[in-house]
C-alpha positions as a Markdown table, in Angstrom:
| # | Residue | x | y | z |
|---|---|---|---|---|
| 1 | Met | 20.1 | 18.5 | -3.2 |
| 2 | Arg | 22.5 | 21.3 | -3.8 |
| 3 | Thr | 21.4 | 24.8 | -4.8 |
| 4 | Leu | 22.9 | 26.7 | -7.7 |
| 5 | Leu | 23.7 | 29.6 | -5.5 |
| 6 | Ser | 25.8 | 27.5 | -3.1 |
| 7 | Thr | 27.6 | 25.8 | -5.9 |
| 8 | Ile | 28.5 | 29.2 | -7.5 |
| 9 | Arg | 29.7 | 30.5 | -4.1 |
| 10 | Asn | 31.9 | 27.5 | -3.5 |
| 11 | Thr | 33.2 | 27.1 | -7.0 |
| 12 | Leu | 34.2 | 30.7 | -7.2 |
| 13 | Ala | 36.1 | 30.6 | -3.9 |
| 14 | Pro | 39.7 | 31.7 | -4.6 |
| 15 | Arg | 41.7 | 28.5 | -4.9 |
| 16 | Ala | 44.9 | 30.2 | -3.8 |
| 17 | Gly | 43.3 | 31.4 | -0.6 |
| 18 | Leu | 41.7 | 28.1 | 0.5 |
| 19 | Pro | 41.6 | 27.4 | 4.2 |
| 20 | Pro | 44.2 | 24.8 | 5.3 |
| 21 | Ala | 41.6 | 22.1 | 5.8 |
| 22 | Ala | 40.2 | 22.5 | 2.3 |
| 23 | Arg | 43.7 | 22.6 | 0.7 |
| 24 | Leu | 44.8 | 19.5 | 2.6 |
| 25 | Glu | 41.6 | 17.6 | 1.6 |
| 26 | Arg | 42.1 | 18.5 | -2.0 |
| 27 | Gln | 45.7 | 17.3 | -1.9 |
| 28 | Ser | 44.6 | 14.1 | -0.2 |
| 29 | Asp | 41.9 | 13.4 | -2.8 |
| 30 | Arg | 44.2 | 14.0 | -5.7 |
| 31 | Arg | 46.3 | 11.1 | -4.4 |
| 32 | Gly | 43.3 | 8.9 | -4.8 |
| 33 | Leu | 41.1 | 6.9 | -2.5 |
| 34 | Pro | 42.6 | 5.2 | 0.5 |
| 35 | Ala | 43.0 | 1.4 | 0.0 |
| 36 | Leu | 41.2 | 0.5 | 3.2 |
| 37 | Asp | 37.4 | -0.2 | 3.1 |
| 38 | Pro | 36.2 | 0.3 | 6.7 |
| 39 | Gly | 33.3 | -2.0 | 6.1 |
| 40 | Pro | 29.5 | -1.3 | 6.3 |
| 41 | Gln | 29.1 | -1.4 | 10.1 |
| 42 | Ala | 31.8 | 1.0 | 10.8 |
| 43 | Val | 30.6 | 3.5 | 8.2 |
| 44 | Ile | 27.0 | 3.2 | 9.3 |
| 45 | His | 28.1 | 4.0 | 12.9 |
| 46 | Ala | 30.3 | 6.9 | 11.8 |
| 47 | Cys | 27.7 | 8.4 | 9.4 |
| 48 | Thr | 25.0 | 8.2 | 12.1 |
| 49 | Ala | 27.2 | 10.0 | 14.6 |
| 50 | Trp | 28.0 | 12.7 | 11.9 |
| 51 | Leu | 24.3 | 13.3 | 11.3 |
| 52 | Gly | 23.8 | 13.8 | 15.0 |
| 53 | Ala | 26.6 | 16.3 | 15.0 |
| 54 | Ala | 25.0 | 18.1 | 12.1 |
| 55 | Gln | 21.8 | 18.4 | 14.0 |
| 56 | Asp | 23.6 | 19.6 | 17.1 |
| 57 | His | 25.8 | 22.1 | 15.2 |
| 58 | Ser | 23.2 | 23.6 | 12.9 |
| 59 | Thr | 23.7 | 27.4 | 13.0 |
| 60 | Ser | 19.9 | 27.9 | 13.1 |
| 61 | Ala | 19.8 | 25.6 | 16.3 |
| 62 | Asp | 16.2 | 24.6 | 15.6 |
| 63 | Gly | 16.1 | 20.8 | 15.7 |
| 64 | Gly | 16.7 | 20.4 | 11.9 |
| 65 | Val | 19.9 | 19.0 | 10.4 |
| 66 | Ala | 22.6 | 21.4 | 9.1 |
| 67 | Arg | 22.7 | 21.1 | 5.3 |
| 68 | Asp | 26.5 | 20.6 | 5.3 |
| 69 | Tyr | 29.8 | 21.2 | 6.8 |
| 70 | Ser | 31.8 | 23.3 | 4.4 |
| 71 | Leu | 35.6 | 23.3 | 4.4 |
| 72 | Leu | 35.3 | 27.0 | 3.5 |
| 73 | Thr | 32.6 | 28.2 | 5.9 |
| 74 | Gly | 31.9 | 25.6 | 8.6 |
| 75 | Trp | 28.5 | 24.3 | 9.6 |
| 76 | Ser | 25.4 | 25.7 | 7.9 |
| 77 | Ser | 21.9 | 26.3 | 8.9 |
| 78 | Ser | 19.2 | 23.5 | 8.8 |
| 79 | Tyr | 17.9 | 22.2 | 5.5 |
| 80 | Pro | 14.2 | 21.3 | 5.6 |
| 81 | Glu | 14.1 | 19.1 | 2.5 |
| 82 | Thr | 16.8 | 16.6 | 3.5 |
| 83 | Thr | 15.9 | 16.7 | 7.2 |
| 84 | Gly | 12.6 | 15.4 | 6.0 |
| 85 | Tyr | 14.0 | 12.3 | 4.4 |
| 86 | Ile | 16.7 | 11.8 | 7.0 |
| 87 | Ile | 13.9 | 11.2 | 9.5 |
| 88 | Pro | 13.0 | 7.7 | 8.2 |
| 89 | Thr | 16.6 | 6.7 | 8.3 |
| 90 | Ile | 17.0 | 7.8 | 11.9 |
| 91 | Ile | 13.8 | 6.1 | 12.9 |
| 92 | Ala | 14.9 | 2.9 | 11.2 |
| 93 | Leu | 18.3 | 3.0 | 13.1 |
| 94 | Ala | 16.5 | 3.8 | 16.4 |
| 95 | Gln | 14.2 | 0.8 | 15.9 |
| 96 | Arg | 17.1 | -1.5 | 15.0 |
| 97 | Thr | 19.2 | -0.5 | 17.9 |
| 98 | His | 16.5 | 0.3 | 20.5 |
| 99 | Asp | 18.2 | 3.7 | 20.9 |
| 100 | Ala | 16.0 | 6.2 | 22.7 |
| 101 | Ala | 18.4 | 9.0 | 21.9 |
| 102 | Leu | 17.9 | 8.4 | 18.2 |
| 103 | His | 14.2 | 8.3 | 18.6 |
| 104 | Gly | 14.5 | 11.7 | 20.4 |
| 105 | Arg | 16.5 | 13.1 | 17.4 |
| 106 | Ala | 13.8 | 11.9 | 15.0 |
| 107 | Arg | 11.1 | 13.5 | 17.1 |
| 108 | Arg | 13.0 | 16.9 | 17.2 |
| 109 | Met | 13.3 | 16.8 | 13.4 |
| 110 | Leu | 9.6 | 16.0 | 13.0 |
| 111 | Asp | 8.5 | 18.7 | 15.4 |
| 112 | Trp | 10.6 | 21.2 | 13.5 |
| 113 | Cys | 9.1 | 20.1 | 10.2 |
| 114 | Val | 5.6 | 20.6 | 11.6 |
| 115 | Ala | 6.6 | 24.1 | 12.9 |
| 116 | Ile | 7.8 | 25.4 | 9.6 |
| 117 | Gln | 5.0 | 24.1 | 7.3 |
| 118 | Phe | 3.2 | 26.7 | 5.3 |
| 119 | Pro | -0.5 | 27.0 | 6.2 |
| 120 | Glu | -1.6 | 25.5 | 2.8 |
| 121 | Gly | 0.6 | 22.4 | 3.4 |
| 122 | Gly | 3.7 | 23.1 | 1.4 |
| 123 | Tyr | 7.3 | 23.6 | 2.4 |
| 124 | Gln | 10.0 | 26.0 | 1.3 |
| 125 | Gly | 13.0 | 25.3 | -0.8 |
| 126 | Gly | 16.6 | 25.8 | 0.2 |
| 127 | Lys | 18.0 | 26.2 | 3.7 |
| 128 | Ile | 15.7 | 27.5 | 6.5 |
| 129 | Asp | 17.2 | 31.0 | 6.0 |
| 130 | Ser | 17.2 | 31.0 | 2.2 |
| 131 | Thr | 15.1 | 33.4 | 0.2 |
| 132 | Pro | 12.8 | 33.5 | -1.6 |
| 133 | Arg | 10.8 | 31.6 | 1.0 |
| 134 | Val | 8.1 | 30.0 | -1.2 |
| 135 | Pro | 6.4 | 26.5 | -1.2 |
| 136 | Val | 8.2 | 24.0 | -3.5 |
| 137 | Thr | 6.9 | 20.7 | -4.8 |
| 138 | Phe | 10.1 | 18.7 | -4.5 |
| 139 | Asn | 11.0 | 19.8 | -1.0 |
| 140 | Thr | 7.4 | 19.2 | 0.2 |
| 141 | Gly | 7.6 | 15.6 | -1.2 |
| 142 | Gln | 10.8 | 14.9 | 0.6 |
| 143 | Ile | 9.5 | 16.2 | 4.0 |
| 144 | Leu | 6.3 | 14.1 | 3.4 |
| 145 | Leu | 8.5 | 11.0 | 3.5 |
| 146 | Gly | 9.5 | 12.0 | 7.0 |
| 147 | Leu | 6.0 | 12.9 | 8.1 |
| 148 | Ala | 4.6 | 9.6 | 6.9 |
| 149 | Ala | 7.3 | 7.7 | 8.8 |
| 150 | Gly | 6.5 | 9.8 | 11.9 |
| 151 | Val | 2.9 | 8.9 | 11.7 |
| 152 | Thr | 3.8 | 5.2 | 11.3 |
| 153 | Ala | 6.3 | 5.2 | 14.2 |
| 154 | Tyr | 4.8 | 7.7 | 16.6 |
| 155 | Gly | 1.1 | 8.1 | 15.8 |
| 156 | Gln | -1.3 | 10.9 | 15.1 |
| 157 | Ala | 0.8 | 13.7 | 16.4 |
| 158 | Tyr | 2.1 | 14.1 | 12.8 |
| 159 | Ala | -1.0 | 13.2 | 10.9 |
| 160 | Asp | -2.4 | 16.7 | 10.3 |
| 161 | Ala | 0.9 | 17.9 | 8.9 |
| 162 | Met | 1.2 | 14.8 | 6.7 |
| 163 | His | -2.3 | 15.2 | 5.3 |
| 164 | Arg | -1.8 | 18.9 | 4.6 |
| 165 | Ala | 1.5 | 18.2 | 2.7 |
| 166 | Ala | 0.0 | 15.2 | 0.8 |
| 167 | Ser | -3.2 | 17.1 | -0.1 |
| 168 | Trp | -1.2 | 20.1 | -1.3 |
| 169 | Leu | 0.8 | 17.9 | -3.6 |
| 170 | Arg | -2.2 | 16.0 | -4.9 |
| 171 | Asp | -4.2 | 19.1 | -5.5 |
| 172 | Ser | -1.4 | 21.1 | -7.2 |
| 173 | Gln | -0.6 | 18.5 | -9.8 |
| 174 | Asp | -1.2 | 19.2 | -13.5 |
| 175 | Ala | -3.6 | 17.0 | -15.4 |
| 176 | Asp | -0.8 | 15.1 | -17.1 |
| 177 | Gly | 0.7 | 14.2 | -13.8 |
| 178 | Cys | 3.6 | 16.6 | -13.9 |
| 179 | Trp | 4.1 | 19.3 | -11.2 |
| 180 | Arg | 4.8 | 22.7 | -12.7 |
| 181 | Arg | 3.1 | 25.2 | -10.4 |
| 182 | His | 5.6 | 25.3 | -7.5 |
| 183 | Pro | 9.2 | 24.8 | -8.9 |
| 184 | Thr | 12.2 | 25.4 | -6.8 |
| 185 | Pro | 13.9 | 28.8 | -7.3 |
| 186 | Phe | 17.3 | 27.1 | -6.6 |
| 187 | Ala | 17.5 | 25.0 | -9.8 |
| 188 | Gly | 17.2 | 25.5 | -13.5 |
| 189 | Pro | 13.7 | 25.9 | -15.0 |
| 190 | Gly | 11.7 | 23.1 | -16.6 |
| 191 | Asp | 9.9 | 19.8 | -15.9 |
| 192 | Lys | 11.7 | 17.3 | -13.6 |
| 193 | Ala | 11.4 | 13.6 | -14.2 |
| 194 | Tyr | 13.2 | 13.0 | -10.8 |
| 195 | Glu | 10.0 | 14.1 | -9.1 |
| 196 | Thr | 9.2 | 10.4 | -9.0 |
| 197 | His | 10.9 | 10.9 | -5.6 |
| 198 | Val | 8.0 | 13.2 | -4.7 |
| 199 | Ala | 5.6 | 10.5 | -5.8 |
| 200 | Trp | 7.2 | 8.1 | -3.3 |
| 201 | Gly | 6.2 | 10.5 | -0.5 |
| 202 | Leu | 2.6 | 10.2 | -1.7 |
| 203 | Phe | 2.9 | 6.4 | -1.7 |
| 204 | Glu | 4.1 | 6.5 | 1.9 |
| 205 | Ala | 1.3 | 8.9 | 2.9 |
| 206 | Asp | -1.3 | 6.6 | 1.2 |
| 207 | Arg | 0.1 | 3.6 | 3.2 |
| 208 | Ala | -0.2 | 5.6 | 6.4 |
| 209 | Ala | -3.7 | 6.9 | 5.6 |
| 210 | Pro | -5.4 | 5.2 | 2.6 |
| 211 | Gly | -8.5 | 6.5 | 0.9 |
| 212 | His | -7.4 | 10.1 | 0.0 |
| 213 | Gly | -6.1 | 9.6 | -3.5 |
| 214 | Tyr | -2.5 | 10.2 | -2.6 |
| 215 | Gly | -1.1 | 7.1 | -4.2 |
| 216 | Ala | -3.1 | 7.6 | -7.4 |
| 217 | Ala | -1.6 | 11.1 | -7.7 |
| 218 | Gly | 1.9 | 9.7 | -7.2 |
| 219 | Leu | 1.3 | 7.1 | -10.0 |
| 220 | Arg | 0.1 | 9.9 | -12.3 |
| 221 | Gln | 3.5 | 11.6 | -11.9 |
| 222 | Val | 5.4 | 8.4 | -12.5 |
| 223 | Asp | 3.4 | 7.7 | -15.6 |
| 224 | Trp | 4.2 | 11.2 | -16.9 |
| 225 | Ala | 7.9 | 10.6 | -16.0 |
| 226 | Leu | 7.9 | 7.4 | -18.2 |
| 227 | Thr | 7.2 | 9.6 | -21.2 |
| 228 | Arg | 10.6 | 11.2 | -20.6 |
| 229 | Gln | 12.4 | 7.8 | -20.4 |
| 230 | Arg | 14.3 | 6.6 | -23.5 |
| 231 | Pro | 14.4 | 3.0 | -24.6 |
| 232 | Asn | 17.8 | 2.5 | -22.9 |
| 233 | Gly | 16.4 | 3.7 | -19.6 |
| 234 | Trp | 18.0 | 7.2 | -19.6 |
| 235 | Phe | 15.6 | 10.1 | -18.6 |
| 236 | Asp | 15.3 | 13.5 | -20.3 |
| 237 | Ser | 14.3 | 16.4 | -18.1 |
| 238 | Asn | 16.1 | 14.9 | -15.2 |
| 239 | Cys | 18.7 | 17.3 | -13.8 |
| 240 | Leu | 19.0 | 20.4 | -11.7 |
| 241 | Asp | 21.0 | 22.3 | -14.3 |
| 242 | Asn | 22.1 | 20.2 | -17.2 |
| 243 | Pro | 19.5 | 17.8 | -18.7 |
| 244 | Gln | 22.0 | 16.4 | -21.3 |
| 245 | Arg | 24.4 | 15.3 | -18.5 |
| 246 | Pro | 22.3 | 14.7 | -15.4 |
| 247 | Leu | 23.8 | 14.1 | -12.1 |
| 248 | Thr | 23.8 | 10.5 | -10.8 |
| 249 | His | 22.0 | 12.1 | -7.8 |
| 250 | Thr | 18.9 | 13.0 | -9.8 |
| 251 | Ile | 19.2 | 9.7 | -11.8 |
| 252 | Gly | 19.1 | 7.9 | -8.4 |
| 253 | Tyr | 16.0 | 9.9 | -7.4 |
| 254 | Ala | 14.2 | 9.0 | -10.6 |
| 255 | Leu | 15.1 | 5.3 | -10.3 |
| 256 | Arg | 14.1 | 5.1 | -6.6 |
| 257 | Gly | 10.7 | 6.6 | -7.5 |
| 258 | Leu | 10.1 | 4.0 | -10.2 |
| 259 | Leu | 11.0 | 1.2 | -7.8 |
| 260 | Glu | 8.7 | 2.6 | -5.1 |
| 261 | Ala | 5.9 | 3.0 | -7.6 |
| 262 | His | 6.3 | -0.7 | -8.5 |
| 263 | Arg | 6.4 | -1.6 | -4.9 |
| 264 | Phe | 3.2 | 0.3 | -4.3 |
| 265 | Ala | 1.2 | -0.7 | -7.4 |
| 266 | Ala | 2.8 | -4.1 | -8.4 |
| 267 | Arg | 2.9 | -3.0 | -12.0 |
| 268 | Thr | 5.3 | -5.0 | -14.2 |
| 269 | Asp | 5.7 | -2.0 | -16.6 |
| 270 | Leu | 7.2 | 0.0 | -13.7 |
| 271 | Leu | 9.6 | -2.8 | -12.9 |
| 272 | Asp | 10.6 | -3.1 | -16.5 |
| 273 | Ala | 11.3 | 0.6 | -16.7 |
| 274 | Ala | 13.4 | 0.4 | -13.5 |
| 275 | Val | 15.3 | -2.5 | -15.0 |
| 276 | Arg | 16.2 | -0.5 | -18.1 |
| 277 | Thr | 17.5 | 2.4 | -16.0 |
| 278 | Gly | 19.3 | 0.1 | -13.5 |
| 279 | Thr | 20.9 | -1.8 | -16.3 |
| 280 | Gly | 22.4 | 1.4 | -17.7 |
| 281 | Ile | 23.7 | 2.5 | -14.3 |
| 282 | Ala | 25.2 | -0.9 | -13.5 |
| 283 | Gly | 27.0 | -0.9 | -16.8 |
| 284 | Ala | 28.5 | 2.4 | -16.0 |
| 285 | Val | 30.1 | 1.3 | -12.7 |
| 286 | Ala | 33.8 | 0.6 | -13.0 |
| 287 | Ala | 35.6 | -2.4 | -11.5 |
| 288 | Asp | 36.7 | -0.3 | -8.6 |
| 289 | Gly | 33.2 | 1.2 | -8.0 |
| 290 | Tyr | 33.8 | 4.6 | -9.6 |
| 291 | Leu | 30.7 | 6.1 | -11.2 |
| 292 | Ala | 31.1 | 9.4 | -13.0 |
| 293 | Gly | 29.1 | 12.1 | -11.3 |
| 294 | Arg | 27.2 | 12.9 | -14.5 |
| 295 | Leu | 26.0 | 10.5 | -17.2 |
| 296 | Gly | 25.1 | 11.2 | -20.8 |
| 297 | Pro | 22.3 | 9.8 | -22.9 |
| 298 | Asp | 24.1 | 6.4 | -23.4 |
| 299 | Phe | 25.1 | 6.3 | -19.7 |
| 300 | Gln | 28.6 | 7.4 | -20.8 |
| 301 | Pro | 30.7 | 9.4 | -18.3 |
| 302 | Gly | 29.8 | 13.1 | -18.3 |
| 303 | Ala | 32.1 | 14.3 | -15.5 |
| 304 | Gly | 35.6 | 13.7 | -14.1 |
| 305 | Tyr | 34.5 | 13.2 | -10.5 |
| 306 | Ala | 32.2 | 10.9 | -8.5 |
| 307 | Cys | 29.1 | 12.3 | -7.0 |
| 308 | Leu | 29.2 | 10.2 | -3.8 |
| 309 | Thr | 25.5 | 11.0 | -3.0 |
| 310 | Gly | 24.5 | 9.5 | -6.4 |
| 311 | Ser | 26.8 | 6.6 | -6.0 |
| 312 | Ala | 25.2 | 5.6 | -2.7 |
| 313 | Gln | 21.6 | 6.2 | -4.0 |
| 314 | Asn | 22.2 | 4.1 | -7.0 |
| 315 | Ala | 23.8 | 1.3 | -4.9 |
| 316 | His | 20.7 | 1.2 | -2.9 |
| 317 | Cys | 18.5 | 1.0 | -6.0 |
| 318 | Leu | 20.6 | -1.7 | -7.5 |
| 319 | Phe | 20.3 | -3.8 | -4.3 |
| 320 | Leu | 16.5 | -3.3 | -4.6 |
| 321 | Leu | 16.6 | -4.5 | -8.2 |
| 322 | Tyr | 18.6 | -7.5 | -7.2 |
| 323 | Arg | 15.9 | -8.4 | -4.6 |
| 324 | Leu | 13.2 | -8.0 | -7.2 |
| 325 | Thr | 14.9 | -9.8 | -10.1 |
| 326 | Gly | 17.5 | -12.1 | -8.6 |
| 327 | Glu | 20.0 | -10.7 | -11.2 |
| 328 | Arg | 23.5 | -10.9 | -9.6 |
| 329 | Arg | 24.9 | -8.1 | -11.8 |
| 330 | Tyr | 22.9 | -5.6 | -9.8 |
| 331 | Leu | 24.1 | -6.9 | -6.5 |
| 332 | Asp | 27.7 | -6.9 | -7.7 |
| 333 | Ala | 27.5 | -3.3 | -9.1 |
| 334 | Gly | 25.8 | -2.1 | -5.9 |
| 335 | Arg | 28.6 | -3.6 | -3.7 |
| 336 | Arg | 31.3 | -2.0 | -5.9 |
| 337 | Leu | 29.6 | 1.4 | -5.5 |
| 338 | Asn | 29.2 | 1.0 | -1.8 |
| 339 | Arg | 32.9 | 0.0 | -1.4 |
| 340 | Tyr | 34.0 | 3.1 | -3.4 |
| 341 | Val | 31.9 | 5.4 | -1.2 |
| 342 | Arg | 33.1 | 3.8 | 2.0 |
| 343 | Arg | 36.7 | 4.2 | 1.1 |
| 344 | Ala | 36.0 | 8.0 | 0.8 |
| 345 | Val | 34.6 | 8.1 | 4.4 |
| 346 | Ser | 36.9 | 8.9 | 7.3 |
| 347 | Ile | 36.0 | 7.0 | 10.4 |
| 348 | Asp | 38.8 | 8.4 | 12.6 |
| 349 | Gly | 39.5 | 11.9 | 11.2 |
| 350 | Pro | 38.8 | 15.4 | 12.5 |
| 351 | Ala | 35.4 | 15.8 | 14.2 |
| 352 | His | 33.8 | 17.7 | 11.3 |
| 353 | Ala | 34.8 | 15.1 | 8.8 |
| 354 | Arg | 34.5 | 11.8 | 10.8 |
| 355 | Gly | 31.6 | 10.0 | 9.3 |
| 356 | Gly | 30.9 | 12.8 | 6.8 |
| 357 | Val | 30.4 | 12.1 | 3.1 |
| 358 | Lys | 31.6 | 14.6 | 0.6 |
| 359 | Gly | 29.5 | 15.9 | -2.2 |
| 360 | Ser | 32.2 | 15.0 | -4.7 |
| 361 | Phe | 35.3 | 12.9 | -4.9 |
| 362 | Pro | 37.7 | 14.7 | -5.4 |
| 363 | Val | 36.3 | 17.3 | -3.0 |
| 364 | Asp | 36.5 | 20.1 | -5.6 |
| 365 | Gly | 34.2 | 18.4 | -8.1 |
| 366 | Asp | 31.2 | 20.4 | -9.1 |
| 367 | Tyr | 28.6 | 18.7 | -6.8 |
| 368 | Gly | 28.5 | 19.9 | -3.2 |
| 369 | Thr | 31.9 | 21.4 | -3.7 |
| 370 | Trp | 34.2 | 21.5 | -0.6 |
| 371 | Ala | 31.4 | 20.2 | 1.6 |
| 372 | Tyr | 30.2 | 17.2 | 3.5 |
| 373 | Leu | 26.5 | 16.9 | 2.8 |
| 374 | Asn | 23.8 | 15.6 | 5.3 |
| 375 | Trp | 21.9 | 13.8 | 2.6 |
| 376 | Ala | 25.0 | 12.1 | 1.3 |
| 377 | Ala | 25.5 | 10.6 | 4.8 |
| 378 | Lys | 21.8 | 9.5 | 4.9 |
| 379 | Phe | 22.0 | 7.7 | 1.6 |
| 380 | Cys | 25.3 | 6.1 | 2.6 |
| 381 | Ile | 23.7 | 4.7 | 5.7 |
| 382 | Asp | 20.7 | 3.4 | 3.8 |
| 383 | Ala | 22.7 | 1.7 | 1.1 |
| 384 | Asn | 25.0 | 0.0 | 3.7 |
| 385 | Leu | 22.1 | -1.1 | 5.9 |
| 386 | Leu | 20.6 | -2.8 | 2.9 |
| 387 | Glu | 23.9 | -4.4 | 1.9 |
| 388 | Val | 24.2 | -5.8 | 5.4 |
| 389 | Glu | 20.7 | -7.3 | 5.1 |
| 390 | Ile | 21.4 | -8.9 | 1.7 |
| 391 | Asp | 24.8 | -10.3 | 2.9 |
| 392 | Arg | 22.9 | -12.0 | 5.8 |
| 393 | Glu | 20.3 | -13.4 | 3.4 |
| 394 | Thr | 22.9 | -14.7 | 0.9 |
| 395 | Gly | 25.2 | -16.0 | 3.5 |
| 396 | Asp | 28.0 | -13.5 | 2.5 |
| 397 | Ala | 28.1 | -11.8 | 5.9 |
């Protein structure tokens, strides 16, 4: 998730003095997407290699994954939050391919997450060198996803860190299910419905170690978030900085949390809520796969660029909805979203860009401006892996 400070920094960069790579990328994007869709397998491979490069080139050189490669400033330091939820993706790829090197990458990420945990169990917001360095609910929930995956894949070496993170989240929750005590200093103030994605971390911890009330705490948050959902599926209080025009990124977070809550609790009301949101998103996807980077209260476009992160996240969610409902419209919209993002990914370009996924298309849109984001690559991999699975199931491969 971007920080307001990094966005301000990038947005205010003097356009006339752009580095040549940034200027060329902007010119290329203004001409539109390439016609060629490289296909899921090529993009999965390229994005996986890019994430490995981001781990290897992090300026903090600590085993975490660099937040981004900026066309203005180069590789960044490691980003705890997204390194946390990159871990399950790398483990899944390692298990699919029997790749010991990918297992090694996942273990280095996990070991780093254990090393930087606050004694009480929480994790900081922002990059590893960001200040203030304080525990943050959202970031802790995302790292919890990685710790729970680590326990499941590699055993008890990561159990203590997982329990401390999950217990801290469970015990810092307000009575109504919302988390308010440890907000991020890198986003606007106020309640956040998209913390259903934190609840998902608690569901995974509960699966790894049941009997501690982790899942029940996650469901309390999701039930609170449902009080912010409108009848058409759109969520109030669901953005980093503009609740009236939330990013598709945070909409995707909220929807994924709903889907995972249904998967955990098998409650039809949760699936119904996810269907309402998913239907609104699917209806906003254009024939070519374009989805505006922000959506207003009627799911109408609220920005003139695509947030590629949000497009990939929502593609994944729509595929999950297809599996749960059998509704072909979700599958079709998810495929269109994935094709759009794939066309924006270079699989044979410069090393810093090959397999990278930009924050925005065009690159100077206001999400992750001028940068290739590690979490965008992660969500792109996830969405394409699921598309490949569904294609095999439906005979469309």
